[in-house]
N, C-alpha and C positions, 0 to 999 in steps of 0.2 A: 817472751819473744824468742828465746833460744829454741824452745820446743817447736815453735812455728817454723823456724828456719830448718830444723831437722825434718819436719813433715813436708816442707817444700822440697827439700833435697831428695826425700824418698820419691815424691811425685815426679820430680824432674828426671831422676834416674830411671824409674819405672816407665815413664812416658817414652824415653829414648829407646829403651829395650822393646817396648810394645811396638813403637814405630818401625823398628828394625826386624820385627817378627822373631825376636829372640826370647825363648822361654826362660822364666825366672820365678822365684818366689821371695818375697820379703820375709826375712827371718829375724832372729835376735830381738832386741828390746822393742823395735817398732812393731813386729808381729805380735809380741805380748801386749803392747799398747792397744792394737786393733782388737784383739780378742777380748781383753779385759773390759774394754769400753762397751762391748756388746752386752755386758752384764752390769757394770758399775763404772760410769765415767769418773767418779770420784776416786776410784782405786787405781787409776792410771799412773804409772811411774814414767818420768822423763828419761830419755836416752840421748846421747850426743852423736852417735854414729849411725850408719846405715849398713846393714848386713843383707847380702843377697845370695841366695842359693841359685847357682847356675851350672851349666854343663861345661866341662873343660874344653870340649871340642868347639864351643862357641866363643872361646877367648878372643880371637881376632875380631869377630863381629861385635863383641861387647866393647872392646877397646875403641873401635871406630864409632860406635853409637854414643858412648860416653864422652869421647873426645869431641864429638860434633856439638856437644852442649857445653864445652869448655872445661871438662874435667881432665886432669893430668894423671896418667898412670904412673904408679911407682910399685916396685917390688921390694918388700921389706921382710927380711928373714923368711923368704919363700912364700910370703903372703902377698896376694895381689890386691892393691887398693887404688882407688881413684880419689884424688884430692880435688875438692870443690874450689873453683877459682875465687869464690866469695869468702872462703874461710881460711884456706892455706894451712890448715892444721890436720895432720894425718889422723889424729884421734877423732876428728869429725867427718872423716872421709867415707867413701863407699867401699866396703870390704867384701870381697868375693869368697864364697865357700863353694867348693866343687861338689856337685851332686854325685853320690855314689863313691866318694873318696873320703879318707880320713883327713880331717882338717889339720891334725897334728899327729905325729907318729904314736904319741902316748894315748890317743883316744881309743877306747875299746871297740868302737863301731864306726863305720863310715857314715857320712851324711846321707839322709834319705834321697831318693830320686825326686824328680819334679812331678811325678804322678800324684804326690801328696800335697796338692795346693788347691786353693779356691780363690775366686774373685772376691775381694773384701767388700762387704756390704756397703759400708759408708765411704769407701775409698775407691779410687779408680786404678787399682793395681792388684796383682796376684799376691797372695799371702800363704805361707805354709799352713797346713791344717794344724789343729791343736795337737794331734798325735805326733806329727812330724816335728813340731816345735818342741814338744816334751822330750822326744828322743834326742834332739840336738842339745837341749839344755842339760839333760841327764848325762849325755856323753861328755860334754865339755866340763860341766860340774864345778866351775869357778864359783866364788861367793855370789857374784852378780847373777849367775845362772840359777843358783839356788833361790835367790830372792825372786827372780822371775817365776820360778816354779811355784813358790809360795803364793805369788800373786794369782797365778792360774788356779791353784788349789782353793784359795780363799773365795773366789767367785764361782766355784763349782764347775770349772771347765775340764779339769782332769777327773773324769768319771770312770766307771767300770769298763766302758768301751775302749777308752784310751789305755787303761791299765792292761787290758787283755792283749794289747799289741806289743807290750814292752817285754824285751828279753829279761830273764831272771836277774842279771846283774844290774840292769837299769831300774827294775822294780825295787830292788834292794836300796838303791840310791834314793828313790822316791820315798821309801819308808823312812830313810834317814832325815830327809827334809821334813816330813810330817812329824817325826819325833821331836824335832827342834822348833816346831811352830811356837810353842809357848815362850821360848827364849827370845824369839825375834819380835814378839808383839809388845 
């Protein structure tokens, strides 16, 4: 049931942005879920929040669109998020990542732009490409990001074409994840 609520939250937020003509891409665990499901539905991992890649110049329009469906904007440690009125928990909210900007000062690369997105086959919203998603996960590189990368690797989504787009430092991080595969199985 919790995963269904998250999927509904993704669809509601994406629908509001689509209705407002605001470009976005679903990223994070929900994008991993969408891509992994194209290869193996049984390998899908649950997530509790919604991450969206958006342009900073659309911030006011995004606020209006999401508030129109009941979400409440909060700024927490310089991160912009929208709390779902049905959940009231920041951890389950809609988190914004600014395209072309570093999500955190410590990140070695900025987030990709929105030209790296496709309409999800089984969903009615835009999702980051596997290449863009891999770059985001390798840049953030928290434990959950590494597990998401492992999920993408296990179903064969991170292939030579994705690898060829990665800068050397991110390719090295990907090799680290691959080297630890046996530990995590």
